[in-house]
C-alpha positions as CSV (number, residue, x, y, z in Angstrom):
1,M,0.0,-0.1,0.0
2,P,1.4,3.4,-1.1
3,G,0.6,5.0,2.2
4,L,2.9,2.4,4.4
5,F,6.0,4.1,3.9
6,G,8.9,4.3,6.0
7,S,12.7,5.9,6.5
8,K,15.6,4.0,7.8
9,Q,17.2,7.7,7.9
10,Y,15.0,9.0,10.2
11,R,14.1,5.6,12.1
12,Y,10.5,5.7,10.7
13,V,9.6,1.9,10.8
14,N,6.9,1.2,7.8
15,P,3.5,0.7,9.2
16,S,1.8,-2.6,8.4
17,A,-2.0,-2.8,7.2
18,P,-3.0,-5.7,9.8
19,I,-4.4,-4.3,12.8
20,G,-2.4,-4.2,15.9
21,T,0.8,-6.1,14.5
22,Q,3.0,-3.4,14.9
23,I,2.9,-3.4,18.9
24,I,4.3,-6.4,19.3
25,Q,7.5,-5.4,16.8
26,A,7.6,-2.0,19.0
27,A,8.1,-4.1,22.2
28,G,10.4,-6.6,20.5
29,A,12.6,-3.7,19.3
30,G,12.4,-1.9,22.7
31,F,13.8,-5.3,24.0
32,A,16.8,-5.4,21.6
33,H,17.4,-2.0,22.5
34,K,17.3,-2.8,26.1
35,Y,19.5,-5.9,25.7
36,L,22.3,-4.0,23.4
37,K,22.2,-1.2,26.2
38,E,21.0,1.6,23.5
39,K,19.4,4.6,24.6
40,F,16.7,4.5,22.5
41,V,12.8,4.8,23.0
42,N,10.3,3.3,20.8
43,I,6.8,4.8,20.3
44,V,4.2,3.0,18.4
45,F,1.2,4.3,17.6
46,F,-2.3,2.6,17.0
47,G,-6.0,3.0,16.9
48,D,-9.1,2.0,19.6
49,G,-9.7,-0.7,17.5
50,A,-6.4,-2.3,17.8
51,T,-7.0,-2.5,21.6
52,S,-9.5,-5.3,20.5
53,S,-6.7,-7.5,19.1
54,S,-4.3,-10.3,20.7
55,D,-1.2,-8.3,19.6
56,F,-2.4,-5.4,22.1
57,H,-2.1,-7.8,24.8
58,S,1.0,-9.8,23.9
59,G,2.9,-6.3,23.1
60,L,1.8,-4.5,26.3
61,N,2.5,-7.8,28.5
62,F,5.6,-8.1,27.3
63,G,6.6,-4.4,27.2
64,A,5.4,-4.4,30.7
65,V,7.0,-8.0,32.0
66,F,10.3,-6.9,30.4
67,K,10.5,-3.2,30.9
68,T,11.2,-2.6,27.7
69,P,11.8,1.4,26.5
70,T,8.5,1.7,24.5
71,I,5.6,4.1,24.6
72,F,2.6,3.0,23.7
73,F,0.0,5.5,21.9
74,C,-3.3,5.1,21.6
75,Q,-5.1,7.3,19.3
76,N,-8.9,6.9,20.3
77,N,-10.7,8.5,17.8
78,H,-13.8,6.9,18.8
79,W,-14.4,4.7,15.6
80,A,-12.5,1.8,14.2
81,I,-13.7,2.1,10.5
82,S,-17.3,1.9,11.2
83,V,-17.4,0.3,14.7
84,P,-17.7,2.4,17.7
85,L,-15.7,2.5,20.8
86,S,-18.6,1.5,22.7
87,K,-18.3,-2.0,20.9
88,Q,-15.1,-2.2,21.4
89,T,-14.7,-2.4,25.2
90,G,-16.4,-2.9,28.0
91,A,-14.1,-0.8,30.4
92,A,-14.8,2.6,31.3
93,S,-11.9,3.9,29.2
94,L,-8.9,2.2,27.3
95,V,-6.7,4.1,29.8
96,D,-7.9,1.4,32.3
97,K,-6.6,-1.6,30.6
98,A,-3.1,-0.6,31.1
99,S,-3.6,-1.1,34.9
100,G,-4.1,-4.7,34.2
101,Y,-0.6,-5.2,33.0
102,G,1.0,-2.9,35.4
103,L,2.1,-0.2,33.2
104,P,2.2,3.6,33.9
105,R,-1.0,5.2,32.0
106,I,-2.2,8.8,31.3
107,Q,-5.2,9.9,29.3
108,I,-4.9,13.0,27.7
109,D,-6.8,15.4,25.6
110,G,-5.6,14.2,21.8
111,N,-6.7,17.5,20.2
112,D,-4.2,19.4,22.8
113,I,-0.7,19.5,21.0
114,L,1.0,20.6,24.0
115,A,-0.7,18.0,26.0
116,V,0.5,15.6,23.6
117,Y,4.1,16.8,23.7
118,H,4.6,16.7,27.4
119,A,2.8,13.3,27.8
120,V,5.3,11.7,25.3
121,H,8.2,13.6,26.4
122,D,7.7,12.5,30.3
123,A,7.5,9.2,28.8
124,A,10.4,9.2,27.0
125,Q,12.4,10.3,29.8
126,R,11.0,7.6,32.0
127,A,11.7,5.2,29.2
128,R,15.3,6.0,29.0
129,A,15.9,5.8,32.8
130,G,15.0,2.5,32.6
131,G,11.4,2.9,33.6
132,G,10.2,0.8,31.4
133,P,6.8,1.3,28.8
134,T,4.0,3.9,29.2
135,F,0.5,3.4,27.8
136,I,-1.1,6.9,26.4
137,E,-4.4,7.2,25.6
138,A,-5.1,10.4,23.5
139,I,-8.8,11.4,23.3
140,T,-9.6,12.8,19.7
141,Y,-12.3,12.1,17.0
142,R,-12.2,11.0,13.1
143,A,-13.7,14.2,11.4
144,G,-13.1,12.4,8.0
145,P,-13.5,8.9,6.6
146,H,-11.4,5.9,7.2
147,T,-10.7,5.7,3.6
148,S,-11.8,7.0,0.3
149,S,-14.5,3.8,0.1
150,D,-16.0,4.7,3.6
151,D,-18.8,6.7,4.2
152,P,-19.2,8.0,8.0
153,T,-22.6,9.6,7.4
154,R,-24.0,6.4,7.5
155,F,-22.8,5.7,11.0
156,Q,-21.5,8.7,12.8
157,P,-24.3,11.1,14.4
158,K,-23.9,14.5,12.8
159,K,-24.1,16.4,16.6
160,D,-21.0,14.5,17.6
161,L,-19.2,15.3,14.3
162,E,-19.9,19.0,14.5
163,K,-18.7,19.3,18.2
164,W,-15.4,17.9,17.7
165,K,-14.6,19.6,14.6
166,K,-14.7,22.8,16.9
167,L,-11.9,21.2,18.8
168,D,-9.8,20.9,15.9
169,P,-5.9,20.7,17.3
170,I,-4.7,23.1,14.3
171,T,-6.8,25.7,14.9
172,R,-7.0,25.6,18.4
173,F,-2.9,25.6,18.3
174,E,-3.3,28.4,16.1
175,K,-5.5,30.5,18.0
176,Y,-3.0,29.9,21.2
177,L,0.1,31.0,19.3
178,Y,-1.5,33.9,18.3
179,S,-2.8,34.6,21.7
180,K,0.9,34.5,23.3
181,N,2.1,36.8,20.0
182,F,4.0,33.7,18.3
183,L,2.3,34.5,15.2
184,K,1.2,37.7,14.0
185,N,-1.4,38.7,11.2
186,G,-1.1,36.5,7.9
187,H,1.5,34.3,9.4
188,A,-0.5,31.3,9.8
189,K,-1.4,31.9,5.8
190,E,2.0,32.3,5.1
191,I,2.7,29.0,6.6
192,R,0.1,27.1,5.3
193,G,1.0,28.7,1.7
194,S,4.7,27.4,2.1
195,F,3.9,23.6,3.1
196,D,1.6,23.6,-0.1
197,Y,4.1,24.5,-2.4
198,E,6.5,22.1,-1.0
199,I,3.8,19.1,-0.9
200,N,2.8,19.9,-4.4
201,N,6.5,19.9,-5.6
202,L,7.0,16.7,-4.0
203,I,3.8,15.2,-6.0
204,S,4.9,16.4,-9.1
205,K,8.4,14.8,-8.5
206,A,6.7,11.5,-7.5
207,E,4.5,11.3,-10.5
208,K,7.7,11.5,-12.8
209,Y,9.1,8.4,-11.3
210,S,8.3,5.0,-13.5
211,P,6.6,2.2,-11.9
212,P,8.6,-0.4,-10.1
213,P,10.1,-3.5,-12.7
214,I,7.2,-6.2,-12.2
215,N,10.1,-8.9,-10.8
216,T,10.2,-6.7,-7.4
217,L,6.8,-8.1,-6.7
218,F,8.9,-11.1,-5.5
219,S,12.2,-9.8,-5.1
220,D,11.3,-7.2,-2.3
221,V,9.6,-10.5,-0.5
222,Y,11.9,-13.2,-0.7
223,S,15.7,-13.2,-1.0
224,N,14.9,-16.6,-2.7
225,L,11.8,-17.6,-4.4
226,P,10.3,-20.6,-2.5
227,W,10.0,-23.5,-4.7
228,H,6.5,-23.5,-5.4
229,L,6.7,-19.7,-6.3
230,E,9.7,-20.5,-8.5
231,E,7.8,-23.2,-10.4
232,A,5.0,-20.9,-11.1
233,F,6.4,-17.2,-11.5
234,G,10.0,-18.0,-11.7
235,T,10.9,-17.3,-15.2
236,Y,7.7,-15.7,-16.2
237,P,8.1,-12.1,-14.4
238,R,11.4,-11.5,-16.0
239,A,9.9,-12.3,-19.3
240,M,7.4,-10.0,-18.6
241,T,9.1,-7.0,-17.6
242,Q,11.4,-7.3,-20.8
243,M,8.2,-7.1,-22.8
244,A,6.4,-4.3,-21.2
245,E,8.9,-1.9,-22.6
246,D,9.0,-2.9,-26.3
247,G,4.9,-3.7,-26.3
248,Y,4.0,-7.0,-26.9
249,V,0.8,-9.3,-27.0
250,K,0.6,-12.5,-24.8
251,V,-1.8,-15.1,-26.8
252,I,-3.2,-18.0,-24.9
253,A,-4.7,-20.9,-26.9
254,D,-6.7,-23.9,-25.8
255,K,-4.4,-27.3,-25.0
256,A,-6.5,-29.5,-27.0
257,T,-7.5,-27.5,-29.9
258,G,-5.4,-24.6,-30.3
259,Q,-8.5,-22.4,-30.4
260,L,-7.5,-18.9,-29.2
261,L,-8.7,-18.4,-25.4
262,G,-7.3,-15.0,-24.8
263,V,-5.2,-11.9,-25.8
264,Q,-3.6,-9.6,-23.4
265,I,-1.5,-6.2,-24.3
266,I,1.2,-6.0,-22.1
267,G,2.5,-2.4,-21.7
268,S,1.1,1.0,-21.6
269,D,-2.0,-1.1,-23.1
270,A,-2.5,-3.3,-21.0
271,L,-6.2,-2.2,-20.1
272,N,-7.4,-1.8,-24.1
273,L,-10.0,-4.0,-24.5
274,I,-10.6,-2.3,-27.8
275,S,-6.9,-3.3,-28.9
276,E,-7.5,-7.0,-27.6
277,I,-10.7,-7.6,-29.7
278,A,-8.9,-6.2,-33.0
279,L,-6.2,-8.3,-32.8
280,A,-8.0,-11.2,-32.0
281,L,-10.3,-10.4,-34.9
282,E,-7.1,-10.2,-37.4
283,M,-6.2,-13.7,-36.1
284,G,-9.3,-15.2,-36.9
285,A,-11.1,-15.5,-33.9
286,T,-14.9,-15.7,-34.2
287,V,-17.8,-13.3,-32.6
288,E,-18.4,-16.4,-30.3
289,D,-14.9,-16.5,-29.4
290,L,-14.7,-13.0,-28.4
291,S,-17.9,-12.8,-26.4
292,F,-16.5,-15.9,-24.0
293,T,-12.7,-15.5,-24.0
294,I,-11.5,-12.2,-24.7
295,H,-11.4,-9.8,-21.5
296,S,-9.4,-7.1,-20.3
297,H,-7.2,-7.7,-17.0
298,L,-7.9,-5.0,-14.4
299,T,-5.5,-6.2,-11.8
300,L,-2.1,-7.3,-11.7
301,P,-2.8,-10.5,-9.7
302,E,-5.1,-11.7,-12.6
303,M,-2.4,-11.2,-14.9
304,I,0.0,-13.1,-12.9
305,M,-2.3,-16.0,-12.2
306,E,-3.0,-16.4,-15.7
307,A,0.8,-16.6,-16.5
308,A,0.9,-19.1,-13.4
309,D,-1.6,-21.3,-15.4
310,A,0.5,-21.1,-18.7
311,A,3.8,-22.4,-16.5
312,L,1.9,-25.1,-14.7
313,N,0.3,-26.1,-18.4
314,K,-2.8,-26.9,-16.6
315,A,-5.3,-25.2,-18.6
316,I,-3.8,-23.6,-21.7
317,H,-1.6,-24.6,-24.3
318,Q,1.3,-21.9,-24.6
319,V,2.1,-18.3,-24.5
320,T,3.0,-16.9,-27.6
321,L,4.6,-13.5,-28.3
322,V,3.8,-11.4,-31.0
323,K,5.4,-7.6,-31.7
324,V,2.8,-4.6,-31.3
325,K,2.9,-2.5,-34.5
326,K,3.9,0.7,-33.5
């Protein structure tokens, strides 16, 4: 997932999509720092929904027993996608869960930037001094959708949303800075403008990068392909990478009869169904063939699975390469 980025330089570990798995990873990394006598502190962030995961129990219990230098930071925004906090726990508050593990704990206003800073600062000092982990529950509210496919208007009470929007942390902190004369008239607008400019430049730069080679689908996961993946995909991804740059067509025929089963444009025209049909007709396919066998490949997994079938010789006869005419 493109949003799960990390940075070795800034010691920022890639998040993981499964809920709660980062909690045990942080506790384990904290144990490693303690074992190696390093003065590092780990902080791990998770939502209220993650407190229902088994990794939450394992991570907090491990951290408490071995006194790892870990800060467990729970962002309680009241919603785990569409599941409300009342369906997550029977406890009066999430911070109460920490007491069962013998952890120091604090509940703070998660929309108060200074409160968050001081809570984390104190927890970090305690961890560096050998005092072990701390559990922080930051109370906030999710004012937008969980993802672009989510519709919170179907389950979030409108009155709750309006109340929490008035407590927006950025707006609150901006007012505080103006009240203390750290900001003057127009300064906030200038700051927003400078960050908008920087972000837009970074987006433009990122959009110019080419997609990664298809063979990295496996190389970034395995140092050596397992035998079953080597058997199914070992040669095809490399061939597919070479084909994609020049523009080739993958033609698949029935094992027994040789009848055309599918045609795939590989490269910039990979999803062009019209090109597939035109090529198939040129090769002599009938209208019936087209109605049952010609299809666009909407996803990379679909393309790979079809290639796997070809490599295993289960359902198709061969993969023939035909150069695309420019």
